[in-house]
C-alpha positions in Angstrom: 28.3 -25.0 14.9 28.8 -24.0 11.2 31.3 -21.3 10.7 32.2 -19.1 7.8 35.0 -16.6 7.4 33.8 -13.7 5.3 36.8 -12.3 3.3 37.3 -8.6 2.5 37.1 -9.6 -1.1 33.4 -10.0 -0.7 33.1 -6.3 -1.3 32.6 -5.3 -4.9 34.0 -2.2 -6.6 31.5 0.5 -7.7 31.9 3.6 -9.7 32.1 7.0 -8.0 28.9 9.0 -8.4 28.7 12.2 -10.3 28.6 15.4 -8.3 24.9 16.0 -9.1 24.1 12.5 -7.9 26.1 13.0 -4.8 24.0 16.1 -4.0 20.9 14.1 -4.5 22.3 11.4 -2.1 23.1 14.1 0.5 19.6 15.4 0.4 18.2 11.9 0.5 20.2 11.2 3.7 18.7 14.4 5.3 15.1 13.5 4.5 15.8 9.8 5.4 17.0 10.8 8.9 13.8 12.9 9.4 11.6 10.2 8.1 13.2 7.6 10.3 12.9 9.6 13.5 9.6 11.5 13.2 6.4 10.2 14.8 2.7 11.1 14.7 1.2 11.8 18.1 -2.2 10.5 17.0 -3.4 9.1 13.6 -7.2 8.5 13.5 -9.1 7.5 10.4 -12.8 6.5 10.1 -14.0 4.8 6.9 -11.3 6.7 5.0 -9.9 6.2 1.5 -6.2 6.0 0.9 -6.2 9.5 -0.4 -7.8 10.8 2.8 -5.3 8.9 4.9 -2.5 10.2 2.8 -3.7 13.8 3.2 -3.8 13.3 6.9 -0.2 12.1 6.9 0.8 15.2 4.9 -0.9 17.5 7.3 0.7 15.8 10.3 4.1 16.0 8.6 3.6 19.8 8.0 3.0 20.2 11.8 6.4 18.7 12.6 9.5 20.9 12.9 10.7 19.6 9.5 12.0 21.9 6.7 11.1 19.7 3.8 7.8 18.5 2.3 6.4 15.1 2.8 8.8 12.7 1.0 6.3 10.9 -1.1 3.8 12.3 -3.5 0.4 10.8 -4.2 1.6 9.8 -7.6 4.3 7.6 -5.9 1.7 5.0 -5.1 -0.1 2.4 -7.1 -2.8 -0.2 -6.5 -1.5 -3.5 -5.4 -1.7 -6.2 -8.1 -4.1 -8.2 -5.8 -6.7 -5.5 -5.7 -9.3 -6.4 -8.3 -12.3 -4.4 -7.1 -12.8 -0.9 -5.6 -10.0 -0.2 -3.1 -11.1 -0.8 0.5 -11.6 2.0 3.1 -10.0 1.9 6.5 -10.7 2.8 10.1 -7.7 2.9 12.4 -6.5 4.7 15.6 -2.7 4.9 16.2 -0.8 6.7 18.9 2.9 7.8 18.8 3.5 5.9 15.6 6.5 6.5 13.2 5.4 8.0 9.9 6.9 5.0 8.1 4.7 2.6 10.2 1.6 4.7 9.7 2.1 4.8 5.9 2.9 1.1 5.7 -0.3 0.2 7.7 -2.4 2.6 5.5 -1.0 1.0 2.3 -1.7 -2.5 3.5 -5.2 -1.7 4.6 -6.1 0.1 1.4 -4.4 -2.1 -1.2 -1.6 0.3 -2.2 2.1 0.0 -2.6 4.9 2.4 -3.2 6.2 2.5 -6.8 9.8 1.3 -6.7 12.5 4.0 -6.3 10.0 6.6 -5.3 10.7 9.7 -3.2 14.0 11.5 -2.4 15.5 8.5 -0.7 14.1 6.1 -3.3 12.0 3.5 -1.5 12.5 0.0 -2.8 10.1 -2.6 -1.3 12.1 -5.6 -2.5 15.4 -6.3 -4.1 15.6 -5.7 -7.9 15.4 -8.8 -10.0 18.7 -8.0 -11.6 21.7 -5.8 -10.6 21.1 -2.2 -11.6 23.8 -0.2 -9.8 21.1 1.9 -8.1 20.9 3.2 -4.6 17.7 3.1 -2.7 16.0 2.7 0.7 14.8 -0.8 1.8 13.2 -2.1 5.0 14.4 -5.4 6.4 12.3 -7.5 8.9 14.6 -8.9 11.6 13.6 -12.0 13.5 14.3 -12.1 17.3 17.1 -14.7 16.7 18.7 -12.6 14.0 18.5 -9.4 16.1 20.2 -11.2 19.0 23.0 -12.3 16.7 23.5 -8.9 15.2 23.3 -6.9 18.5 26.1 -8.1 20.7 26.0 -4.8 22.6 22.9 -2.5 23.3 24.8 0.4 21.8 24.7 -1.3 18.4 21.0 -0.2 18.0 22.2 3.4 17.7 24.3 2.8 14.6 23.4 -0.4 12.8 25.9 0.3 10.0 28.7 -0.3 12.5 27.3 -3.8 13.1 27.5 -4.7 9.4 30.8 -3.0 9.0 32.2 -5.7 11.3 31.4 -8.2 8.5 33.3 -6.2 5.8 30.5 -4.0 4.4 31.6 -0.5 3.7 29.1 2.3 4.1 29.8 5.7 2.5 29.1 8.9 4.5 25.7 9.6 2.8 24.4 6.2 3.7 22.3 5.6 6.8 20.6 2.9 8.9 17.9 2.9 11.5 16.5 0.2 13.7 12.8 0.6 14.4 11.7 -2.2 16.6 12.1 -5.4 14.5 12.5 -3.5 11.3 15.8 -2.2 9.9 15.6 0.8 7.5 18.6 1.2 5.2 19.5 3.9 2.8 22.5 2.6 0.8 23.8 1.4 -2.6 22.7 -1.8 -4.2 26.0 -3.4 -3.3 25.4 -2.8 0.4 21.8 -4.0 0.2 22.8 -7.3 -1.5 25.5 -7.9 1.1 23.1 -7.2 4.0 20.7 -9.8 2.5 23.6 -12.3 2.2 24.8 -11.8 5.8 21.3 -11.9 7.2 20.6 -15.1 5.3 23.7 -16.8 6.6 23.0 -15.8 10.2 19.4 -16.9 9.9 20.6 -20.3 8.6 22.8 -20.8 11.7 26.2 -19.8 10.4 28.7 -17.9 12.5 30.5 -15.3 10.5 34.0 -14.4 11.4 34.7 -10.7 10.7 37.6 -10.0 8.4 40.9 -9.2 10.1 41.9 -5.6 10.1 45.1 -4.8 8.3 
């Protein structure tokens, strides 16, 4: 069995945000929590365009007991680079589906993608090519094997940040994590995202990570 001790020095120093940015992060956390927990009772589309599906999502969101508007505007989406012809239309029928899943399926079916860093909690589909010091939301696909290694206790599903904190990652109060099936949604700084990618990669490769000793 390969083993690796992850030192506390893995963590990198970052600058403290300005007060206005901190306020944005606080609001991002609130909207992120709503986005992570809210579900649509039924989402039915017949030969619908992306715009029609988006309008339906917005209407469903407005019917929820949520005090903020839909987190993504129509202008936050763009055609996928692979779409060369007229965007396809979609027919689907979903029940009790999270808003994030419904939107993801709608985008895939109609050849759309979210423009990087869009919305109040700044959705980022993939890691930036170069360090930018940004904070954003990213979704991680967890394999069954990786999930088993991360979740040593069922209670871990409630607060995934605590799982990664064992390996030396520090999450600030405005950051948040949610496990939705086999997908992990994370609102955090670029530092935390890069460390999550690193830890997931090591565990997927068969390494055992020894958490840093507490001082």
